[in-house]
Steps between C-alpha positions, in 0.01 A plus 500: 500500500650837398620722789296816553757663719608846383849524354761615758574864514840628421668712768757729325712511815577127446652573152852641427409760241781754549696381198198443294381855558841642428520321161135600423609862551746460211206452270437871489153497665388561858530212742162391638442663832533266805159607627322322220311170551734199463359368167508833305846576649647179396344516157646839446847392610488190276387719201799727550743215529366343189545840332857524616577146390409595144700828478869567432618695805729742324286602200152423626425318180365149479757242585599182320266286699200720390633510140504136474142463620378759245708334228339166562149660491568690182631186312170328603290798378678526168474120440123536543419835345756524226572868593850639445723552792848643522771427758788756512820432686702814582849551620683808608817543293831492665358501850798327647703807393258726714558284802876473451550879424240667723406239769202285582308796640516665156406165336188482727396850392535405137278190553236701684506779229470255215221321685309823529540584132392155403190517728395816298518319170270202571128456499311391820433168345878438445717345754840660566748314721855508616620173367845492669800720540479778230245303295128582471211325318166619375212281414268679247163334437306585174807651329482446136807442283452819317554705806749294714819648342370859540395443859853355579670784320291759697607336827873490392485872410328588830785355697766653279344840539492494884846551645540376859628723784734283705644783709467879527608633164578153358272351248533174295354441153353146509388279214327164485492210247177325440404163366152377427303195401139434435301221666402200290137561415264203548792291625576426867874572511699537820631786701858386447474486129334834474761668728782335312385631167467860645844459663656401170381815338634695796843338432477593133429859599805507729711339234393753235628795715255556794235764528283330251194278454478155353161344469439152363239483228173380619506120449242341266299296728163541348271192513188412311140569614454124573819499710389813695172324572676210638660715754160567667331154449477255776786275550277189461194448288347151542422310191161365420565145598653600837263779591334463835169646601481759764530373860197537724523610865542143619816458298350265240440562136128571412 
């Protein structure tokens, strides 16, 4: 017999929340006031910790964990809808020289400045992330092949036209190289393959002299109307000889 006893109440004094609250404060929003009821307080704290776990602490952009989750979802969406989607991989040119010459504090300022510029270039529907080190990534849903190169060039120019102040009276001109690849439409590819294709184009942009864009032509992954229909049909359709009647409430066929 199911228990009808009420669930036990949580006494916040029994929990060690100091570290959790300190971390939640890094998310950039107010910590829930301790006077709140336990359930809303804990939910607010959990929400802020989740937000923090998906952000890069230096730039405030989405981190690689968030990027991978969005990438998986976008591959699934493109496989079902056939819409175009572009993945851009961006790398700050000669970033190691910035750290070696001016120090890591200056390098951090360059990363933060580039991140702000990139954030001004993307749509709300796009996902901009710090991929790692001096590399960024942008997932751009519904980006047609006719516009991809122009969009990437606009982003490249925006960074090149925004010098970074690393110290009073000291400015650095910064450039980025960009590689891009379109998702395979109507085909369920993998995040690794899509990222590798964009990374290869980034390598070509670096090898061609940096501060440039290389976009892979959109692959021809068109399928027939019949094949599109198969994507949405049930996985199993019983044949005539094996078809069973609907089961009645007693579990037997009528």
